[in-house]
ROFI-845836 format. One record per residue (C-alpha): residue number from 1; residue in one letter; z, y, x. Coordinates in Angstrom, 3 decimals, m for minus. Example, Ala and Ser with C-alpha at 12.3 -4.5 7.8 and 13.67 -1.06 7.14 Angstrom:
1:A:7.800:m4.500:12.300;
2:S:7.140:m1.060:13.670;
END
This chain:
1:M:0.000:0.000:0.000;
2:E:0.409:2.285:3.075;
3:T:m3.388:1.981:3.918;
4:L:m4.208:2.826:0.308;
5:S:m2.096:5.981:0.464;
6:R:m3.805:7.199:3.619;
7:L:m7.295:6.593:2.183;
8:L:m6.475:8.411:m0.999;
9:A:m5.295:11.362:1.071;
10:L:m8.728:11.779:2.679;
11:K:m11.057:14.301:1.170;
12:T:m14.052:12.044:1.822;
13:I:m14.388:8.276:2.019;
14:R:m16.915:6.708:4.321;
15:P:m18.823:3.577:3.134;
16:Q:m16.854:1.133:5.260;
17:Q:m13.657:2.718:3.983;
18:F:m14.880:2.361:0.343;
19:L:m15.031:m1.402:0.762;
20:T:m11.521:m1.432:2.135;
21:L:m10.334:0.680:m0.822;
22:F:m12.014:m1.655:m3.341;
23:I:m10.337:m4.725:m1.844;
24:V:m6.940:m3.040:m1.741;
25:L:m7.197:m1.822:m5.340;
26:S:m8.310:m5.268:m6.495;
27:M:m5.379:m6.932:m4.756;
28:A:m2.999:m4.396:m6.214;
29:F:m4.376:m5.030:m9.728;
30:F:m4.015:m8.795:m9.499;
31:L:m0.622:m8.583:m7.866;
32:N:0.645:m6.312:m10.655;
33:T:m0.928:m8.524:m13.320;
34:G:0.631:m11.596:m11.796;
35:N:4.014:m9.918:m11.766;
36:A:3.552:m9.056:m15.469;
37:I:2.735:m12.669:m16.346;
38:A:5.652:m13.972:m14.328;
39:H:8.095:m11.774:m16.273;
40:S:6.793:m12.397:m19.869;
41:S:8.395:m15.814:m20.620;
42:P:8.780:m16.856:m24.357;
43:A:11.798:m15.468:m26.252;
44:I:14.646:m17.941:m26.751;
45:I:15.637:m18.073:m30.465;
46:T:19.150:m19.270:m31.135;
47:P:19.453:m20.980:m34.572;
48:S:21.778:m19.228:m36.981;
49:A:24.977:m20.932:m38.016;
50:L:25.011:m23.283:m40.984;
51:S:26.048:m21.734:m44.284;
52:G:25.967:m22.643:m47.963;
53:N:27.779:m24.443:m50.751;
54:F:27.228:m27.158:m53.346;
55:T:27.061:m27.121:m57.140;
56:W:27.767:m29.796:m59.733;
57:N:26.334:m30.682:m63.116;
58:P:27.726:m30.761:m65.729;
59:T:29.977:m27.834:m64.947;
60:F:32.718:m29.093:m67.297;
61:L:33.119:m32.847:m66.893;
62:L:34.858:m35.273:m69.223;
63:A:36.509:m38.384:m67.814;
64:G:34.035:m41.254:m67.840;
65:G:31.009:m39.004:m67.489;
66:N:28.383:m39.065:m64.780;
67:I:28.311:m35.984:m62.514;
68:S:25.801:m34.940:m59.835;
69:F:26.421:m32.785:m56.748;
70:T:23.633:m30.756:m55.138;
71:P:23.999:m29.013:m51.739;
72:S:22.411:m25.663:m50.947;
73:I:22.473:m25.200:m47.169;
74:T:20.685:m22.724:m44.890;
75:G:20.638:m22.018:m41.135;
76:G:20.866:m24.404:m38.251;
77:T:18.044:m26.818:m37.511;
78:P:17.058:m28.901:m40.542;
79:P:16.886:m31.586:m41.807;
80:Y:20.543:m31.876:m42.693;
81:K:22.809:m34.873:m43.015;
82:Y:25.513:m34.742:m45.709;
83:A:28.783:m36.678:m45.741;
84:W:30.546:m36.503:m49.140;
85:N:34.138:m37.240:m50.050;
86:F:34.574:m37.057:m53.830;
87:G:38.358:m36.988:m53.720;
88:D:38.714:m40.131:m55.841;
89:G:38.573:m42.617:m52.980;
90:K:34.770:m42.814:m52.940;
91:T:32.434:m41.434:m50.246;
92:R:28.682:m41.115:m49.894;
93:V:26.103:m40.126:m47.268;
94:S:22.842:m38.360:m48.102;
95:N:20.255:m36.187:m46.386;
96:S:18.126:m33.195:m47.268;
97:T:14.847:m35.112:m47.029;
98:F:15.617:m37.327:m50.053;
99:N:16.127:m35.710:m53.467;
100:G:17.491:m32.600:m51.775;
101:G:20.649:m34.476:m50.839;
102:T:21.828:m34.756:m54.465;
103:V:24.395:m37.490:m55.117;
104:S:26.337:m38.629:m58.193;
105:D:29.766:m39.989:m59.034;
106:V:31.880:m41.040:m62.020;
107:Y:35.474:m39.898:m62.494;
108:M:37.327:m42.214:m64.849;
109:I:40.715:m40.491:m64.699;
110:P:41.338:m36.850:m65.737;
111:G:42.696:m34.482:m63.124;
112:N:41.793:m32.035:m60.375;
113:Y:39.819:m33.464:m57.463;
114:T:39.110:m31.969:m54.032;
115:V:35.459:m32.591:m53.184;
116:M:34.510:m32.203:m49.504;
117:L:31.028:m31.903:m48.015;
118:K:30.438:m32.110:m44.261;
119:V:27.015:m30.970:m43.043;
120:N:25.347:m31.732:m39.711;
121:D:21.934:m30.509:m38.603;
122:T:19.678:m32.022:m35.903;
123:S:21.366:m29.844:m33.298;
124:T:25.138:m29.631:m32.893;
125:N:25.906:m27.321:m35.817;
126:Q:28.488:m28.421:m38.370;
127:L:29.739:m27.027:m41.672;
128:T:32.495:m28.140:m44.045;
129:V:32.531:m27.036:m47.706;
130:I:35.419:m27.778:m50.057;
131:N:35.575:m27.231:m53.833;
132:T:38.009:m28.249:m56.557;
133:L:36.629:m30.124:m59.577;
134:A:38.533:m30.333:m62.875;
135:V:37.907:m33.491:m64.907;
136:Q:38.915:m33.033:m68.532;
137:G:40.854:m35.656:m70.439;
138:T:42.205:m35.856:m73.961;
139:P:43.167:m33.865:m75.924;
140:L:40.969:m30.793:m75.563;
141:R:42.661:m27.502:m76.448;
142:Y:40.424:m24.485:m77.108;
143:D:40.139:m21.721:m79.720;
144:G:42.942:m23.073:m81.886;
145:W:41.562:m26.627:m81.830;
146:L:43.294:m29.717:m80.499;
147:V:40.775:m32.557:m80.300;
148:N:41.763:m36.086:m79.360;
149:W:38.795:m38.166:m78.259;
150:N:37.853:m41.429:m76.624;
151:I:34.855:m43.630:m75.977;
152:S:35.053:m46.489:m78.442;
153:P:33.151:m49.772:m77.949;
154:H:29.857:m49.655:m79.859;
155:H:30.587:m46.297:m81.480;
156:G:30.109:m43.693:m78.762;
157:I:32.428:m40.682:m78.976;
158:E:35.306:m41.031:m81.406;
159:I:37.399:m38.005:m82.382;
160:Y:40.754:m38.483:m84.098;
161:N:43.949:m36.634:m85.089;
162:V:42.153:m33.307:m84.757;
163:T:44.093:m30.157:m85.619;
164:Y:43.037:m26.562:m86.156;
165:N:45.720:m23.896:m85.702;
166:G:48.300:m26.661:m85.897;
167:I:46.963:m28.157:m89.159;
168:T:45.496:m31.666:m89.131;
169:T:41.894:m31.493:m90.350;
170:I:40.114:m34.668:m89.131;
171:R:41.814:m38.050:m89.133;
172:D:38.885:m39.836:m87.601;
173:G:35.186:m39.283:m86.918;
174:I:32.582:m41.613:m85.371;
175:L:28.850:m42.112:m85.178;
176:A:28.940:m45.841:m85.817;
177:G:25.319:m46.382:m84.808;
178:I:21.697:m45.696:m85.715;
179:L:19.525:m47.960:m87.816;
180:V:15.867:m47.703:m86.745;
181:R:13.192:m48.864:m89.192;
182:Y:9.473:m48.970:m88.492;
183:R:6.576:m48.405:m90.800;
184:D:4.497:m51.556:m90.999;
185:I:0.804:m50.693:m91.107;
186:P:m0.603:m47.303:m92.136;
187:P:m1.813:m45.733:m94.354;
188:P:0.868:m45.307:m97.073;
189:P:2.712:m46.852:m98.793;
190:Y:5.273:m46.773:m96.010;
191:L:6.514:m50.324:m95.655;
192:L:9.792:m50.656:m93.777;
193:N:10.042:m54.347:m93.112;
194:F:8.879:m54.334:m89.519;
195:C:10.923:m54.159:m86.303;
196:L:14.314:m53.386:m87.823;
197:F:17.134:m53.069:m85.339;
198:Y:20.487:m51.367:m84.989;
199:D:21.328:m49.193:m81.991;
200:Q:24.960:m49.063:m80.976;
201:L:26.053:m46.012:m79.013;
202:D:27.758:m48.137:m76.400;
203:F:28.189:m47.434:m72.708;
204:D:24.817:m47.022:m71.073;
205:D:23.764:m48.501:m67.741;
206:L:24.873:m45.674:m65.429;
207:N:27.979:m47.151:m63.836;
208:T:29.325:m48.271:m67.225;
209:T:29.588:m44.697:m68.374;
210:I:27.671:m42.257:m70.550;
211:A:24.966:m40.176:m68.926;
212:G:25.447:m36.430:m69.271;
213:F:28.940:m36.699:m70.796;
214:S:30.265:m33.153:m70.719;
215:L:32.176:m30.324:m72.277;
216:Q:30.061:m27.254:m73.010;
217:F:30.804:m23.707:m74.157;
218:S:28.650:m21.262:m76.084;
219:T:27.774:m17.785:m74.887;
220:P:29.966:m15.003:m76.311;
221:G:29.272:m14.224:m79.957;
222:P:30.894:m13.642:m83.331;
223:D:31.826:m17.336:m83.735;
224:P:31.927:m19.016:m80.304;
225:Y:32.233:m22.776:m79.987;
226:F:32.813:m25.595:m77.556;
227:Q:31.240:m29.021:m77.860;
228:I:31.575:m32.566:m76.609;
229:R:28.084:m33.743:m75.675;
230:A:26.914:m37.203:m74.661;
231:N:23.367:m38.131:m73.685;
232:Y:22.853:m41.896:m73.844;
233:N:20.622:m43.582:m71.302;
234:P:17.637:m45.084:m73.163;
235:A:17.514:m48.091:m70.847;
236:Q:20.617:m49.377:m72.600;
237:V:20.564:m48.083:m76.179;
238:G:16.796:m48.181:m76.688;
239:Y:16.280:m44.494:m77.453;
240:N:17.160:m41.186:m75.890;
241:Y:20.034:m40.067:m78.097;
242:T:22.213:m36.973:m77.685;
243:E:25.438:m36.963:m79.697;
244:I:27.443:m33.765:m80.223;
245:W:30.760:m32.840:m81.806;
246:R:30.934:m29.020:m81.991;
247:F:34.015:m26.912:m82.817;
248:Y:33.926:m23.212:m83.751;
249:L:36.546:m20.492:m83.500;
250:S:36.286:m19.984:m87.289;
251:G:37.391:m23.556:m88.043;
252:R:33.883:m24.856:m88.694;
253:F:32.818:m28.067:m86.976;
254:D:29.494:m29.935:m86.696;
255:A:28.429:m33.524:m86.198;
256:E:24.947:m33.603:m84.639;
257:L:22.416:m36.092:m83.313;
258:A:19.195:m35.327:m81.430;
259:V:16.606:m38.059:m80.848;
260:S:13.657:m37.953:m78.475;
261:H:10.283:m39.615:m79.024;
262:L:10.444:m43.169:m77.735;
263:G:10.193:m46.624:m79.240;
264:C:7.716:m49.175:m80.489;
265:G:4.162:m48.423:m81.551;
266:R:4.851:m47.373:m85.128;
267:D:5.978:m44.309:m87.006;
268:H:9.643:m44.886:m87.630;
269:I:12.802:m43.706:m89.389;
270:Y:16.133:m42.947:m87.717;
271:E:19.200:m43.442:m89.878;
272:P:22.435:m42.345:m88.175;
273:H:25.637:m43.720:m89.697;
274:W:28.487:m41.209:m89.430;
275:R:31.911:m41.998:m90.812;
276:I:34.280:m39.039:m91.137;
277:A:37.758:m38.997:m92.664;
278:L:38.999:m35.474:m93.360;
279:T:42.520:m34.289:m94.017;
280:V:42.345:m31.112:m96.080;
281:G:45.630:m29.770:m97.391;
282:N:47.453:m32.688:m98.973;
283:P:45.448:m35.739:m97.855;
284:T:46.619:m37.900:m100.761;
285:Q:45.348:m35.307:m103.244;
286:D:41.849:m34.744:m101.901;
287:I:38.840:m34.433:m104.159;
288:M:35.161:m34.612:m103.238;
289:S:32.724:m32.516:m105.267;
290:Q:28.945:m32.133:m105.373;
291:Y:27.025:m28.939:m106.148;
292:T:24.718:m29.584:m109.084;
293:T:21.262:m28.291:m109.923;
294:G:22.982:m26.374:m112.727;
295:G:24.884:m24.290:m110.160;
296:V:28.398:m25.711:m110.643;
297:W:30.674:m27.967:m108.626;
298:Q:31.211:m31.405:m110.140;
299:N:34.193:m33.499:m109.079;
300:L:33.420:m37.065:m108.010;
301:V:35.877:m39.571:m109.422;
302:W:34.705:m42.937:m108.088;
303:E:33.482:m44.372:m104.832;
304:G:29.697:m44.412:m104.678;
305:N:26.422:m43.003:m103.359;
306:Y:26.036:m39.256:m103.922;
307:T:22.596:m38.519:m102.490;
308:D:21.638:m34.927:m101.735;
309:N:20.177:m33.499:m104.964;
310:G:18.668:m30.466:m103.224;
311:A:20.994:m27.894:m104.809;
312:R:22.861:m25.492:m102.518;
313:D:25.832:m23.207:m103.106;
314:P:24.654:m19.762:m101.911;
315:A:28.225:m18.470:m101.822;
316:N:29.424:m21.155:m99.404;
317:N:26.954:m21.592:m96.542;
318:G:24.422:m23.525:m98.603;
319:A:26.837:m26.418:m99.157;
320:Q:25.853:m29.539:m101.098;
321:W:29.284:m31.248:m100.993;
322:R:32.884:m30.209:m100.455;
323:I:36.191:m31.954:m99.842;
324:G:39.581:m30.402:m100.495;
325:D:42.830:m30.470:m102.410;
326:G:41.945:m27.695:m104.850;
327:T:43.152:m24.902:m102.560;
328:S:41.808:m25.725:m99.109;
329:Y:38.252:m27.015:m98.638;
330:Y:35.615:m28.021:m96.192;
331:Y:32.167:m27.097:m97.523;
332:I:29.590:m29.554:m96.199;
333:S:25.973:m28.612:m95.503;
334:P:23.239:m30.831:m93.984;
335:T:20.421:m29.315:m91.912;
336:A:17.522:m30.973:m90.130;
337:S:14.970:m29.985:m87.517;
338:L:12.306:m32.647:m87.890;
339:W:9.271:m32.916:m85.681;
340:A:7.402:m35.301:m87.976;
341:S:7.523:m32.980:m90.976;
342:D:4.152:m34.315:m92.134;
343:L:5.768:m37.613:m93.129;
344:P:7.691:m38.071:m96.412;
345:Y:11.033:m36.310:m96.819;
346:I:13.961:m38.620:m97.574;
347:P:17.097:m36.914:m98.996;
348:P:20.244:m37.730:m97.014;
349:K:22.917:m39.882:m98.592;
350:I:26.686:m39.523:m98.645;
351:Y:28.846:m42.469:m99.618;
352:L:32.306:m41.574:m100.892;
353:V:34.895:m44.264:m100.085;
354:R:38.628:m44.734:m99.921;
355:D:39.815:m44.373:m96.338;
356:R:40.580:m47.959:m95.388;
357:P:40.796:m48.713:m91.634;
358:G:39.125:m52.113:m91.877;
359:E:35.992:m50.779:m93.550;
360:I:33.938:m50.026:m90.470;
361:E:30.784:m51.323:m88.793;
362:A:32.499:m52.981:m85.882;
363:T:29.713:m54.971:m84.239;
364:T:26.039:m55.711:m84.565;
365:D:24.664:m58.966:m85.916;
366:P:21.168:m59.206:m84.368;
367:S:20.056:m61.593:m87.092;
368:N:20.914:m59.074:m89.803;
369:P:20.430:m55.560:m88.407;
370:N:19.792:m53.843:m91.746;
371:I:23.369:m52.672:m92.157;
372:D:24.311:m50.413:m95.079;
373:P:27.911:m49.172:m95.465;
374:I:27.371:m48.896:m99.228;
375:I:29.136:m52.263:m99.235;
376:Y:32.385:m50.316:m98.775;
377:A:31.799:m48.263:m101.945;
378:N:32.929:m50.878:m104.443;
379:G:33.893:m48.682:m107.372;
380:E:37.485:m47.830:m106.492;
381:L:39.111:m44.643:m107.720;
382:A:38.482:m41.852:m105.179;
383:Y:39.893:m38.879:m107.141;
384:R:43.101:m37.476:m105.635;
385:Q:43.122:m40.155:m102.972;
386:Q:42.911:m40.395:m99.189;
387:I:39.146:m40.540:m98.770;
388:A:36.366:m40.741:m96.183;
389:I:32.609:m40.262:m96.229;
390:W:29.627:m42.052:m94.742;
391:F:26.732:m39.705:m94.016;
392:L:23.322:m41.410:m93.749;
393:P:20.351:m39.080:m93.237;
394:D:16.911:m40.677:m92.947;
395:Y:14.223:m38.889:m90.992;
396:W:10.809:m39.837:m89.714;
397:D:9.370:m39.568:m86.262;
398:H:6.024:m40.385:m84.661;
399:W:5.471:m42.773:m81.791;
400:L:4.119:m41.097:m78.657;
401:G:2.866:m44.145:m76.836;
402:L:3.621:m44.176:m73.135;
403:D:3.108:m40.452:m72.601;
404:R:6.514:m39.545:m71.149;
405:T:5.293:m36.011:m70.345;
406:F:5.242:m35.101:m74.033;
407:S:7.218:m31.883:m74.313;
408:Y:7.667:m31.309:m78.044;
409:P:11.295:m31.127:m79.168;
410:G:12.871:m34.190:m80.696;
411:S:14.348:m34.438:m84.161;
412:E:17.831:m33.099:m84.856;
413:I:20.164:m33.662:m87.778;
414:T:23.391:m31.703:m88.227;
415:L:26.206:m32.011:m90.745;
416:S:28.229:m28.785:m90.802;
417:F:31.748:m28.457:m92.193;
418:Y:32.749:m24.879:m93.092;
419:A:36.471:m24.196:m93.371;
420:H:37.791:m22.390:m96.449;
421:N:41.441:m21.398:m96.664;
422:I:42.400:m23.791:m93.880;
END
């Protein structure tokens, strides 16, 4: 660089000096460039620390229900390995490359459980996440309600000894099962002597529990509610059934069943069999009444079949029946959301019976699946007695073949009980 400085200081450059200058400048250029390359090594990126949490579904779990846990982890160097401790003596390992790392468990005993997740990435990063899970047992206490419940063999969710604001209102309530009847060969008449069978709402095949068994709460509103919801795995019960018992702040309660579109290759009828024993006021003085087409309430004296006549009481939530002791009542209104509305409408039936513990569909006889609890309505006096009802709605549905991507809503039937002076 000293020779270059002296040449640059000259006022004139002779030809032989020009060659020297060119070589020097060229060497300087490449030397500088080489130095630049030598000092521009790639940036070293240090992975961020692991962070995240996990969620569970359903949010409010009932003992005996299936629950899933899903991690949500960022940072580090994926994929991630998850080590779960559910707090009930069971552990599980999963990873982010399979189903997002989601795992499931069943808690059979109510209580609070500490669930721990340990995360490792492909480097040396580690993360531990701990949450507390509350598993609900019986009874449930919300909004003035005290609801005892259990899972009864063959009958799904049973509620019993239910009180509202300290007053007993429901002695017992079950969905005993669903009779499914298939239309034989179209077109009409609609013959129903093909493929009869009776679905019991028993435990499904997910770890001897009920899939999606949960406690749910409504969004804030003028009459909020909570509900016990059970979705039965179709691999065991034959259909995709969702059973709900719903309890409102006002004292109203609902029994509901939703059915998705599965089954054999025929149009078919679902017939749920609910049995509900109410205690309204003085239970030994209860009367059941039916709203007539003439616009008056008629007391029902004897056990029997009191099919919906289509009349509704506009002053009492569109009720068709009521049960009470003359002062306190439950007004009873059936509603249906039916997908196959193009098929014939069948009015729902209510059987009024004396409340006798032994009169219940206990098991299924496969050789005689066409069960009808009308056999329990044998003409006894039901006026001013301890009574119960069987509710049997019949509603059609279409068969969808094997197209499991069909997205139309299923059919729903709801029996609503509106409290009056309770």
